[in-house]
C-alpha positions in Angstrom: -8.5 -15.4 -17.0 -6.0 -14.3 -14.3 -6.8 -11.1 -12.3 -3.8 -8.8 -12.3 -2.8 -6.7 -9.3 -0.5 -3.7 -9.4 1.5 -3.4 -6.2 3.7 -0.4 -5.4 6.7 -0.6 -3.1 6.8 -4.3 -3.9 10.5 -5.1 -3.3 10.5 -5.5 0.5 8.4 -5.3 3.7 4.6 -5.3 3.4 4.7 -4.8 -0.4 6.8 -8.0 -0.8 4.5 -9.9 1.6 1.5 -8.9 -0.5 3.2 -10.0 -3.7 4.0 -13.4 -2.1 0.5 -14.1 -0.9 -1.1 -12.8 -4.1 1.1 -15.1 -6.3 0.3 -18.1 -4.0 -3.4 -17.4 -4.5 -2.9 -17.3 -8.3 -3.2 -13.6 -9.0 -1.0 -12.0 -11.6 1.4 -9.6 -9.8 2.8 -6.4 -11.5 5.4 -5.4 -8.9 6.6 -1.8 -8.9 9.6 -0.5 -7.1 12.8 1.5 -7.7 14.9 -1.6 -7.6 14.2 -5.4 -7.6 15.3 -7.1 -4.4 16.8 -10.6 -4.2 13.5 -11.7 -2.5 11.4 -10.3 -5.3 13.7 -11.9 -7.9 13.3 -15.2 -6.1 9.5 -14.9 -6.2 9.7 -14.1 -9.9 11.6 -17.3 -10.4 9.1 -19.3 -8.4 6.1 -17.8 -10.4 7.6 -16.8 -13.8 4.1 -16.6 -15.4 2.5 -14.6 -12.7 5.1 -12.1 -11.3 6.4 -9.3 -13.4 8.7 -6.4 -12.2 8.9 -2.9 -13.4 11.5 -0.4 -12.1 9.8 2.9 -11.5 10.3 6.0 -9.3 6.8 7.0 -8.3 8.0 10.5 -7.1 8.2 11.4 -10.9 4.5 12.3 -11.1 4.8 13.4 -14.8 5.6 9.9 -15.8 2.7 8.2 -14.1 0.2 8.5 -17.0 2.8 7.0 -19.4 3.6 4.2 -16.9 -0.1 3.3 -16.5 -0.7 3.2 -20.3 2.4 0.9 -20.6 1.2 -1.4 -17.9 -2.3 -1.7 -19.3 -0.8 -2.3 -22.8 1.6 -5.1 -21.6 -0.6 -6.8 -19.0 -4.2 -5.8 -19.7 -6.6 -3.9 -17.5 -5.8 -4.5 -13.9 -8.3 -5.9 -11.4 -6.6 -4.1 -8.4 -4.2 -1.3 -7.5 -2.5 -1.6 -4.1 -0.8 1.7 -3.2 1.8 0.5 -0.7 4.9 2.6 -1.5 5.7 5.2 1.1 8.5 7.1 2.8 8.6 7.6 6.6 11.1 10.4 7.2 11.4 10.5 11.0 12.1 14.0 12.4 10.7 16.9 14.3 8.8 19.2 11.9 10.8 22.3 13.0 14.0 20.9 11.7 12.8 18.7 8.9 14.3 19.8 5.5 11.7 21.1 3.1 13.0 18.6 0.5 12.1 15.7 2.8 8.6 17.1 3.4 8.1 17.5 -0.4 9.4 14.0 -1.1 7.2 12.4 1.5 4.0 14.1 0.3 4.8 13.3 -3.3 5.3 9.6 -2.7 2.8 9.0 0.1 -0.3 10.9 -1.2 0.2 12.5 -4.6 1.5 9.4 -6.3 -1.4 7.1 -5.1 -3.9 9.7 -6.3 -2.3 9.9 -9.7 -2.0 6.1 -10.0 -5.7 5.8 -9.0 -6.7 8.4 -11.5 -5.1 6.7 -14.5 -5.9 3.0 -13.5 -9.5 3.4 -12.2 -10.6 4.3 -15.8 -9.8 0.8 -17.0 -11.5 -0.7 -13.9 -14.6 1.3 -14.8 -14.6 -0.2 -18.2 -14.4 -3.7 -16.6 -17.2 -2.7 -14.2 -15.2 -4.3 -11.4 -12.0 -3.5 -9.4 -10.3 -2.9 -6.1 -8.2 0.0 -4.9 -6.4 -0.7 -1.6 -4.4 2.1 0.0 -1.9 1.2 2.8 -2.4 3.7 5.6 -1.2 3.5 9.1 -2.6 3.8 12.7 -0.4 7.0 12.9 -3.1 8.7 10.8 -5.4 8.7 13.9 -3.1 8.2 16.9 -0.2 10.6 16.0 3.4 9.9 17.0 6.3 12.2 18.0 8.5 12.9 14.9 6.0 11.6 12.4 3.8 14.6 11.9 4.2 14.9 8.1 3.9 11.1 7.7 0.7 11.2 9.7 -0.6 14.0 7.6 0.0 12.0 4.4 -1.7 8.9 5.7 -4.7 10.9 7.1 -5.0 12.5 3.6 -4.9 9.0 2.0 -7.8 7.8 4.2 -9.9 10.9 3.3 -9.1 10.4 -0.4 -10.1 6.7 -0.2 -13.5 7.4 1.4 -14.5 10.0 -1.2 -13.2 8.0 -4.1 -15.2 5.0 -2.9 -18.3 7.1 -3.4 -17.2 8.2 -6.8 -16.6 4.7 -8.3 -18.9 2.5 -6.3 -21.6 2.4 -9.0 -19.0 0.9 -11.4 -18.5 -2.1 -9.0 -15.1 -0.8 -7.7 -14.3 -0.8 -4.0 -11.8 1.5 -2.3 -10.4 0.8 1.1 -7.5 1.4 3.4 -5.5 -1.1 5.4 -3.9 0.6 8.5 -1.2 -1.5 10.0 0.3 -0.9 13.4 4.0 -1.1 14.1 5.6 -4.0 12.2 9.2 -5.1 11.9 10.2 -3.6 8.6 13.0 -1.4 7.2 10.8 1.7 8.0 10.6 0.8 11.7 14.2 -0.5 12.2 14.8 2.4 14.6 12.3 1.0 17.0 14.4 -1.2 19.3 14.9 -1.8 23.0 12.6 -0.1 25.4 10.6 1.8 22.7 9.8 -1.5 21.0 8.9 -3.2 24.3 6.5 -0.4 25.2 4.7 -0.8 21.9 4.4 -4.5 22.5 3.1 -3.9 26.0 0.4 -1.6 24.6 -1.0 -4.5 22.5 -3.6 -6.7 24.2 -1.9 -9.6 22.4 1.5 -8.7 23.7 3.1 -8.6 20.2 3.4 -6.7 17.0 1.3 -7.4 13.9 3.5 -8.8 11.1 3.7 -7.9 7.5 2.0 -11.2 6.7 -1.0 -10.2 9.0 -1.4 -7.0 7.1 -1.0 -8.7 3.7 -3.7 -11.2 4.7 -6.1 -8.3 5.2 -5.3 -7.0 1.7 -6.0 -10.5 0.3 -9.4 -10.5 2.0 -10.3 -7.1 0.6 -9.4 -8.4 -2.9 -11.7 -11.4 -2.5 -15.4 -11.8 -3.5 -16.6 -12.1 0.1 -15.3 -8.5 0.7 -17.3 -7.0 -2.2 -19.6 -5.1 0.2 -16.8 -3.4 2.0 -15.8 0.0 0.7 -14.8 3.4 2.1 -13.4 1.5 5.2 -10.2 1.5 7.1 -9.2 -1.9 8.3 -6.8 -1.8 11.2 -4.2 -4.6 11.7 -2.3 -3.6 14.8 -2.6 -6.5 17.3 -5.1 -4.4 19.2 -2.7 -1.6 20.2 -5.3 1.1 19.3 -8.1 -0.8 21.1 
């Protein structure tokens, strides 16, 4: 029987890379995003029996319980939830609109909590499962203009550690993957000298890629990672070393 993964923010960047690697390894992929990208459609065409897309806006917290029931009814109890969807509004706190702060906290921390709440129940019935939350090195290092984003990711890491203790006896692991700077839509503003300085900070002299971070997610899904829980796995080409 195929193990199903629910992946949020699946249409591009790291979410898409996770979906690609998961499908290649034979997992069933339930891809959630607001819209389906051309790349995700192509993946669906390559793996029509494995990859399924659902258009959702995860900021709508009131709909999450209904969404989870629908996904379980259509695809069965999931093996794993990968909370990847996130917003990264860049701006100094003093001038950031309240609406931007609210949107970021809804998507980056409240939504993963609610999805975990409603999906972990079916994992507990299965006595096995994985929850993987995508954090960021910013949760620990800080970065000018990303204070609210950093707060949301630090909260996600604290949530993951405590949830790991709650559900461990049911055979469920809960971990974070904390990527460093990667070339994605969220970091497109990092160009020129700013980008070069980040590369210089890395012992490897390069940025980690979305495929590097996705590979860590694949490892945490695997049986050899069954003793890892409550951990934050950093994938940043050594920039925080």
